[in-house]
C-alpha atoms as one frame of an Amber mdcrd trajectory, in Angstrom:
protein
  -4.001 113.453  43.509  -5.758 114.293  40.584  -9.385 114.342  39.564 -10.923
 111.143  38.920 -14.163 109.340  38.936 -13.796 107.569  41.701 -10.783 107.604
  44.830  -9.903 103.860  44.959 -10.087 101.060  42.417  -9.474  97.740  44.420
  -8.940  94.605  42.160  -9.153  90.954  42.524  -7.433  89.302  39.633  -8.658
  87.057  37.123  -8.533  83.430  36.739  -6.193  83.274  33.445  -4.186  80.271
  34.231  -4.591  79.220  38.110  -6.415  76.229  38.421  -7.856  76.603  34.756
  -8.651  72.958  34.892 -10.225  72.588  38.048 -12.457  75.829  38.419 -15.461
  74.525  38.000 -15.342  72.516  41.113 -13.311  74.877  43.090 -14.305  77.597
  46.103 -15.230  81.327  45.415 -15.183  83.118  48.125 -15.842  86.681  48.553
 -12.450  88.778  48.996 -13.086  89.502  52.462  -9.419  91.406  52.703  -9.924
  93.929  50.470 -14.082  94.002  51.330 -12.487  95.394  54.807 -10.401  97.905
  53.253 -13.247  99.559  50.927 -15.398  99.517  54.517 -13.080 101.398  56.137
 -12.209 104.097  53.198 -16.203 104.245  52.860 -16.379 105.211  56.563 -13.671
 107.824  55.754 -15.465 109.638  52.608 -13.476 108.244  49.899 -15.592 107.007
  47.107 -14.556 103.144  46.494 -14.852 100.130  43.888 -14.321  96.732  43.956
 -13.333  94.737  40.639 -13.319  91.003  41.514 -12.445  89.779  37.988 -11.770
  86.374  39.320 -15.580  85.355  40.185 -16.595  87.829  37.389 -14.287  85.688
  34.755 -13.549  89.070  33.293 -10.682  88.915  30.210  -8.212  91.521  29.828
  -9.945  94.069  27.368 -13.017  94.113  29.805 -10.736  95.338  32.576  -9.380
  97.908  30.623 -12.444  99.476  29.797 -13.485  98.996  33.496 -10.652 100.937
  34.664 -10.701 103.402  31.505 -14.570 104.145  32.707 -13.949 104.198  36.842
 -10.455 106.641  36.324  -9.174 105.569  39.681  -6.987 107.952  41.395  -5.201
 104.975  42.974  -5.750 101.440  42.468  -5.160  98.752  45.163  -4.656  95.246
  43.991  -3.936  92.115  45.712  -2.797  88.702  44.891  -0.971  85.440  46.122
   1.750  83.880  44.099   0.179  82.155  41.684  -2.126  85.112  40.622   0.813
  87.769  40.814   2.022  87.946  37.373  -2.195  88.819  36.857  -1.829  91.575
  39.411   1.345  92.555  37.406  -0.908  93.134  34.252  -3.316  94.845  36.198
  -1.201  97.430  37.181   0.271  98.029  33.661  -3.017  98.219  32.261  -3.882
 100.836  34.818  -1.160 102.823  33.903  -1.405 102.619  30.659  -5.199 103.662
  30.666  -4.592 106.380  33.502  -1.514 107.574  33.570  -1.035 109.054  36.411
  -2.485 106.439  38.713  -0.826 105.298  41.966  -0.694 101.472  42.386  -0.424
  99.730  45.640   0.163  96.021  45.613  -0.934  93.724  48.599  -1.566  89.860
  49.723   0.739  87.414  50.537   3.292  87.421  48.052   3.967  90.912  47.919
   4.142  91.411  51.191   6.988  88.764  51.032   8.748  89.685  48.244   8.464
  93.351  49.021  12.122  95.075  47.938  11.858  92.226  45.008   8.723  93.262
  43.627   9.562  97.134  43.466  13.068  96.606  41.652  11.471  93.986  39.234
   8.111  95.795  38.366   8.528  99.820  37.832   4.359  99.746  37.351   3.824
  99.125  41.072   4.644 102.205  43.042   4.148 100.471  46.619   3.819  97.637
  48.983   1.219  97.150  51.367   2.818  95.157  53.972   0.738  92.056  55.724
  -2.341  93.706  57.666  -3.263  96.990  55.405  -6.513  98.109  56.538  -5.314
 101.493  57.989  -2.218 101.090  55.925  -4.172 102.053  52.723  -6.069 104.320
  54.234  -3.632 106.475  55.395  -1.908 106.092  52.221  -4.763 107.138  50.169
  -4.765 110.250  52.568  -1.927 111.381  52.410  -1.805 110.673  48.504  -5.003
 113.317  48.738  -3.427 115.535  49.996  -0.403 115.270  47.690   1.733 114.043
  50.519   5.085 111.861  50.493   3.907 108.468  51.708   6.781 108.115  54.123
   5.055 108.584  57.119   2.367 105.598  56.334   3.126 102.640  58.601   3.598
  99.381  57.062   4.176 100.347  53.381   7.294  99.933  51.318   7.561 102.385
  48.237  10.060 103.679  45.562  11.506 107.344  45.952  13.010 107.729  42.671
  15.793 104.689  42.137  15.459 103.876  46.204  13.219 101.338  47.612  11.982
 103.476  50.807  10.596 100.727  53.950   8.620 102.889  56.598   8.496 102.397
  60.073   6.254  98.924  60.578   2.747  99.087  61.666   1.460  97.217  64.661
  -1.035  94.715  64.231  -4.771  95.451  65.025  -5.324  94.399  68.438  -9.015
  94.961  68.953 -11.058  93.753  65.415 -14.570  94.670  66.834 -13.298  98.457
  65.790 -12.977  97.513  61.844 -16.653  98.439  60.039 -18.094  94.978  58.522
 -16.916  94.353  55.006 -18.391  95.956  52.190 -20.293  93.486  50.704 -22.477
  95.761  48.510 -19.445  96.641  46.615 -19.489  92.575  45.460 -21.295  90.359
  42.956 -22.660  88.307  45.954 -24.567  85.861  44.066 -21.718  84.434  41.958
 -19.617  83.367  45.260 -19.819  79.914  46.026 -18.686  76.812  48.643 -16.164
  74.291  47.532 -18.099  71.311  45.622 -16.533  69.328  48.789 -18.935  70.778
  51.092 -22.748  70.740  51.463 -24.399  73.431  49.581 -27.123  76.250  50.107
 -27.742  79.399  48.746 -27.373  82.052  49.269 -23.672  81.487  50.439 -20.793
  84.178  52.176 -18.121  83.975  54.464 -16.834  85.017  57.598 -13.551  85.979
  59.366 -13.647  86.063  63.015 -10.002  86.004  63.679  -6.495  86.777  62.052
  -3.347  85.096  62.618  -2.113  81.593  63.838  -0.338  80.688  66.801   1.149
  77.489  65.068   4.663  77.215  62.972   4.227  74.861  60.251   6.979  75.655
  57.566   4.726  75.680  54.202   2.160  78.145  55.648   2.390  81.905  54.831
   0.097  83.045  57.494   3.141  84.326  59.606   4.207  86.064  56.489   0.788
  88.461  56.620   0.348  87.943  60.271   3.339  86.745  62.422   2.172  84.197
  64.949  -0.324  86.722  66.795  -3.822  85.391  66.911  -6.220  87.895  67.473
  -9.914  87.214  67.362 -12.952  89.473  67.339 -15.679  88.671  69.834 -18.462
  86.404  69.539 -20.928  89.257  69.885 -19.505  91.323  67.478 -19.057  87.916
  64.815 -22.770  87.430  65.715 -23.695  90.982  64.406 -22.530  90.470  61.490
 -24.012  86.690  60.627 -27.604  88.752  61.863 -26.420  91.354  59.377 -25.807
  89.108  55.976 -28.690  86.910  56.769 -31.246  89.932  57.018 -29.317  91.732
  54.093 -28.798  88.886  51.544 -30.704  86.001  52.961 -27.665  83.777  53.610
 -28.294  80.363  54.162 -24.618  78.939  54.513 -21.676  80.478  56.150 -17.911
  79.323  55.801 -15.783  80.691  58.070 -12.093  81.462  56.558 -10.252  81.252
  60.277  -7.050  79.346  59.868  -8.248  77.532  62.778 -11.986  78.431  63.807
 -12.062  76.021  66.600  -8.949  77.321  68.771 -10.591  78.493  71.478 -13.318
  76.348  72.935 -14.702  78.641  75.176 -15.552  81.599  72.540 -16.312  78.710
  70.229 -19.307  77.904  72.197 -20.604  81.556  72.806 -20.809  81.530  68.691
 -22.319  77.731  68.306 -25.128  79.060  71.374 -25.635  82.541  68.848 -25.682
  80.385  65.790 -28.125  77.587  66.934 -30.951  80.666  66.920 -30.387  81.309
  63.623 -30.857  77.942  61.232 -28.050  78.433  59.108 -25.626  75.626  57.652
 -21.950  76.553  58.175 -18.315  74.971  58.181 -14.922  75.842  58.886 -11.084
  75.230  59.044  -9.837  72.883  61.945  -6.661  71.292  63.398  -7.111  67.503
  64.935  -5.985  68.540  68.193  -8.573  71.099  68.993 -11.334  69.063  68.420
 -13.103  67.012  71.151 -16.737  65.934  71.706 -18.315  68.311  73.481 -17.013
  70.693  70.871 -18.164  68.853  67.850 -21.689  68.156  69.462 -22.110  71.479
  70.154 -21.155  72.806  66.435 -23.715  70.333  65.029 -26.450  71.393  67.196
 -25.553  74.742  66.204 -25.358  73.960  62.092 -21.874  72.918  60.796 -22.261
  70.564  58.194 -19.087  70.679  57.089 -14.966  70.639  58.588 -11.910  70.575
  56.747  -8.715  69.666  58.971  -5.352  69.841  57.669  -3.638  66.521  58.375
  -0.850  66.910  55.938   1.048  63.416  56.018   0.365  59.880  57.189   3.878
  59.884  58.540   4.712  60.789  61.733   8.648  61.488  60.768   7.102  64.244
  58.411   4.556  65.879  60.523   7.855  66.562  62.835   9.317  67.767  60.248
   7.029  70.451  58.941   6.748  71.409  62.393   2.557  70.425  62.009   2.071
  69.506  65.788  -0.216  67.049  65.927  -0.427  62.933  65.918  -1.757  60.536
  63.622  -4.298  59.427  66.465  -5.579  62.762  66.971  -6.321  62.980  62.785
  -7.953  59.536  63.956 -10.027  60.802  66.784 -11.479  63.963  64.977 -12.559
  62.223  61.936 -14.386  59.691  63.830 -15.862  62.169  65.820 -17.251  63.835
  62.460 -18.389  60.817  61.566 -20.717  59.699  64.709 -22.130  63.568  64.516
 -22.929  63.250  61.101 -20.610  66.476  59.924 -18.869  65.974  56.429 -15.002
  66.121  56.746 -12.630  66.924  53.824  -8.960  66.557  54.995  -5.989  68.105
  53.453  -2.515  66.452  53.010   0.762  66.904  51.026   3.280  65.187  49.414
   6.467  66.484  48.166   7.534  68.104  51.192  11.129  68.904  51.767  13.296
  65.671  53.760   9.819  63.406  52.398  10.957  60.196  51.074   9.026  57.717
  48.790   7.794  55.327  51.483   6.492  58.736  53.328   4.693  59.428  50.465
   2.713  55.422  50.345   2.000  56.034  53.993   0.464  59.064  53.255  -2.079
  57.509  50.652  -2.310  54.948  52.823  -3.657  57.427  55.652  -5.863  59.038
  53.541  -7.647  55.705  52.485  -7.855  54.646  56.286  -9.494  58.016  57.755
 -11.810  57.657  54.569 -13.093  61.385  55.237 -15.935  62.745  52.606 -13.395
  64.472  50.504  -9.622  64.394  50.627  -7.332  67.219  48.766  -3.791  66.340
  47.656  -1.401  68.895  46.953   2.437  68.897  45.646   4.307  71.313  48.472
   4.913  74.927  46.875   7.238  76.344  48.646   5.676  79.997  48.794   7.196
  83.446  49.494   6.981  84.124  52.950   7.224  80.558  54.179  10.017  78.293
  56.131   9.766  76.068  53.062  10.695  78.427  50.536  13.791  79.793  52.330
  14.854  75.889  52.605  14.401  75.256  48.704  15.874  78.452  47.314  19.159
  77.651  49.506  19.142  74.205  48.503  18.363  74.703  44.532  15.221  72.671
  44.962  12.741  75.209  43.189  13.036  74.998  39.363  10.260  77.696  38.646
  10.661  81.284  38.792   8.778  82.457  41.684   6.470  84.356  39.469   5.639
  81.574  37.354   3.294  79.311  39.678   0.431  78.871  38.239  -0.689  75.454
  39.089   1.999  73.982  41.299   0.100  72.490  43.915  -1.775  70.009  41.473
  -0.296  69.178  38.104   2.683  71.777  37.677   4.861  70.955  40.245   7.789
  73.759  40.920   9.832  71.326  43.502  12.319  68.844  43.086  13.748  66.999
  45.961  17.125  64.959  45.378  15.441  61.355  45.809  12.341  62.354  44.083
  11.481  63.684  40.834   8.945  66.626  39.720   7.788  63.496  37.457   7.613
  61.307  40.138   5.851  63.876  42.464   2.944  64.199  39.587   2.829  60.205
  39.481   2.168  60.199  43.489  -0.172  63.155  43.127  -2.271  61.004  40.445
  -1.898  57.495  42.290  -3.197  59.009  45.359  -6.366  60.658  43.612  -7.528
  57.474  41.762  -6.773  55.591  44.708  -9.112  57.761  47.017 -11.575  59.032
  44.615 -12.079  55.669  42.431 -12.304  53.417  45.304 -15.577  51.329  44.722
 -16.666  52.547  49.006 -16.258  55.932  47.566 -17.953  55.727  44.862 -20.814
  54.165  46.178 -21.333  56.781  48.700 -21.270  59.579  46.048 -23.966  58.031
  43.878 -26.206  57.210  47.354 -25.839  61.282  48.000 -26.429  61.885  44.287
 -29.502  59.651  44.296 -31.159  61.198  47.454 -30.357  64.585  47.139 -30.529
  67.145  44.353 -27.436  69.592  45.226 -25.168  66.720  45.708 -26.374  65.571
  42.408 -25.562  68.813  40.922 -22.019  68.944  42.859 -21.276  65.520  41.597
 -22.227  66.345  37.838 -19.886  70.052  37.908 -16.722  68.313  39.561 -16.510
  64.932  37.457 -15.080  66.481  34.446 -12.546  69.099  35.932 -11.521  65.706
  37.893 -11.024  63.332  35.123  -9.190  66.440  33.052  -6.596  66.881  36.054
  -6.069  63.362  37.155  -5.997  61.641  33.542  -4.243  64.916  31.554  -0.921
  64.225  29.860   0.172  67.403  29.926   3.985  67.987  30.405   5.658  70.360
  32.056
């Protein structure tokens, strides 16, 4: 690689279109994936910078000026399907201002569609597949020595007119060997939890495992990690937590694992350590991994919030989407959380392939029956790397180009089912949101909290406007 100011510039795409109406109430988490890569590169003596254009709310001229200023030898850009258009624009800008720069794309979208990405977009030089910590390190080493990328495992790259797939990279089986994320390269004070959680600042996130052994048809976790769950040791996790408390004064942590509660023995070990640190924390869980002993221990160690992916109020649909839970397990999990005064958010989804209008009505009714503190209702977005995507492509249900997703979960459904149109899905989504959030019971609960807790009042004021805009907008596709 030619001389530049820094070796590697890692970028998170900006928020130009994605969730434009809901940004104010949405969580903005530190990009731990690229922070892990940055830490590994720094450990190997490379000069690295991270630009999180999303949290900084950067516009294109600012991004162009930042790339011009840094003159990187290599640009790494991560994205989901919904931010992939912005990732491509970053690549184009990088090639414009630093003509010889190499651009490697990572993240779930490029991982799921590497050949498609490279054939369609000459501004991308290579795709790092899945877990790419050591892939990026080896790619940077190869380029710095003027060598080919063909010996770098886990990479897909363009060689003339050919698309070359290198040997697959084995999963990292010992996550404890990774250095902690390079948080010193991030604007940590700008990150925030969801408005659906209790809030304390300073705030950060921690990843304690990678992967998920479950097989939900709508989830792209398998595309990134396969179905192998790899967990860090409890002590390694606690070392990182002590570090962020000491270095950044952190008072709240959200654990970003797909299912933090999946290993009860390790969960209890973590709770024992967390109990000594006076932190407020939350996580995602499955309703079939929670029992009274676990939630009591979690509450005693500072757990204030749990998110459960329930997905549907129809037992038939739960089987269709391979969720492997029951409605009774969902009822029990929410009952236990309420008993121990842990706030809950439940995630539901409509527009599942094979779903009927009757199933959707059952889901809306079950949302209200569970009466979690908050709910997230989404419309199925068949993302690349999921079984839902393969089925939707085969049956012709996708009505939007995969690189044109912007707000598919909410106001712009990308799927139309044989028995349910896109407009009907939007109407059901709006109905579900109104019936849950404008119930007198919910409104009174929120007002009571807002009147007794200043942070709850701030949350309420921050989220009312975007909620009203989203639910009552008459914008057409």
